[in-house]
Phi, psi and omega in degrees: 000320183297309183295321178298317179297315182296318180297321183286330189253350190299322180296319179294321180299310182295322183295325183278348183297331181295343181271355184278150180289151177296130186280067169240149177235153181276120180267173178299141180089356174089003179269163181273129173269128187266143173287111182271352184255069183207161175305312185296335178270004177084018179281149180227150169274119181250349174209134182212151178278170170304134188227167181301323181221153178269344178207162178071208181297143181070019176253163177302322181299332181293344175294341186252008186271355180061024180246106185297348180273353175235152183191197184248149175216153174286170166291156183301128176082357182264093186250015175287158180306140184240137187241132175238149169235126180249138177255120173283162182301321178210173175302135188219165172254123182255130181248338179201161178234158176211156183221146173250130174221006186296329186252029168295161189288332167205164188305323184285344185274341181297142177301143179252289181257130180227161176227136178237132179232163182225150180203162171274350181235150179275346185255012177159185178074025184279140176240132181292134178240344179196145174222067184281156167257126185269147172293153187293323183217090183199135178267154175049054174282107189261140180228109178283137178280140178297323178228130178306140181249140181243145179161182180243336184245130176249132177248122179253128173244119175266114190272323185196182177233193183264025169120348179295144184264008182241314190226151162247139184222143169224136183271318179204154169231139181236144174231110184264142179167214181214145176289146179256347182229139176276127182295130178277126184278113177274174173268111181261019178302148176148193181243133182233136175276149177202174178286351175256029184082182181285139171265133177240117187232133176244120182251133173229111188062232177269356188270139181224134169227159180172203184206169169218152192273060179210112178051044178056043183293141178235143171255107192249127170049049180280164178209139176275137168232103193068229177256014177262121176263123175249140181200175172257126175261144171222149178223161177286135178255004186087157178056040178060022176254149179230154175222166182181205181166186180284154180208166177211152172228136172254120183267142170293157183304323183278000178071012185269352182202163173214156171239131185217165182217152180225152181234155173277146181304134177088353180274120178241025184279349176107306186285138178291156176277342180185177182225160177235145168230129183230146175230134182296135174240349179195149171279344177287138182294318184071196184200170172242162175303333184257003180202140175225149178303134178072013183274068177096170182274118183298327178294315179299315183297318180289323177293323178293320185275328187238346182078359182210140177232129176265121190249094180280350179278358176266112186241147180236155170300153183305128177055038185216162174259012179280122182287134175283152181300328181295348181283345190304315180302319179291317178299320180292329174295323178291321175300315180297322178298319179295324181285321183277347180235071187295343180274352182272142165251160188228134170258122181259122186242131177255141180225150178231175168275191186260011180275126175115351178096151186299312184296315180298314182293324177298313180296317181298316180296322178295316180295323180292320176298320179294325178296320177294317177301316181300320178299314181295318180296318178296335178273001175107003179280133181297124181300335181293342180273357189239131170238157180229152176205141175251139181244002181056226181259016190281347182230068180291148173255356178210172181292137173276005181275356179229156177299322180295313179300318179297323179294327177288331181280341174277103189202167170240134175238147179237133182245134177281130180248000000 
């Protein structure tokens, strides 16, 4: 019944996600409290009970996708209390929690009583911060904490359901607040095994390029934001054609593994088209038959093949046009492209997510495009070869209903003229 239901309804679920409100809440003082318990915020599941599925819908990871149409379920008939431990990207202050249960498979399966605890360690020292009772069928049930709680690990215990004798289900959990520590960016270069063949990644600053051994797969012009790597994937479609779209990987702190998801270009429905799991097998970058480290300028190659390059390695301070230092390798690749291709002109385009209002985002995107142009001009590129334009939030490449989608929509693209 479960697989049949999911197959029949999945298109409707993804289609309706665009109508859902952005999961941000207004904190005291008028600032936005961010959901820190999501893929896009760099959260990971580090402990989970036996579950209906190990990946995708009804798996523990689905609790962090911010999509109320997908979620977690127990194995059939296993109704004992279930414990999860989630790792936030860094130590954070949590001010409120929220839960989705509206799209459980029937009223009785939704979680009823739950307990949430917090700690600085994943192996103990947890302190209870909330023990809410959830409504049987309701999304975004929010519970403000009486006192902000600090820590890095959240432990969720699902105690019971509303009477079903087969399953307990939760669709999503949210933890709103702010990070207290800035994540230190390590070098995650190396080779990782996966079900899509080996991934080979070369990192310079925040910038990543590489390949994977599946249909001539390429990791193009990626960039780290915290421990989340965003990039464009492309694969061979046969007959010298390629297809692709946006993708992300969340790396463990020790760099030994990642969890990732990919979308097809142009899909803004929210749900990923597939997932990746990777484990490090070498610190050496290695290579693919179709890609080698240092084999040309990735910006030039993408502009030559597609006429447009999406540059996730260009990062800005929050709500600012100030370029972060980690952006330099990607910016320098763009400078090199201008120098090695003197006949090319470039249109620099800025894009934002939908947080902050249309007018604000339009101005911010224009200023960010101008900041990139200023860097290139200061590096010796003729200003006459460069034009800029801001598009605000008007051209998303992913859903703005999730932290991950919004992070993919905050980007700079360069077009060859």
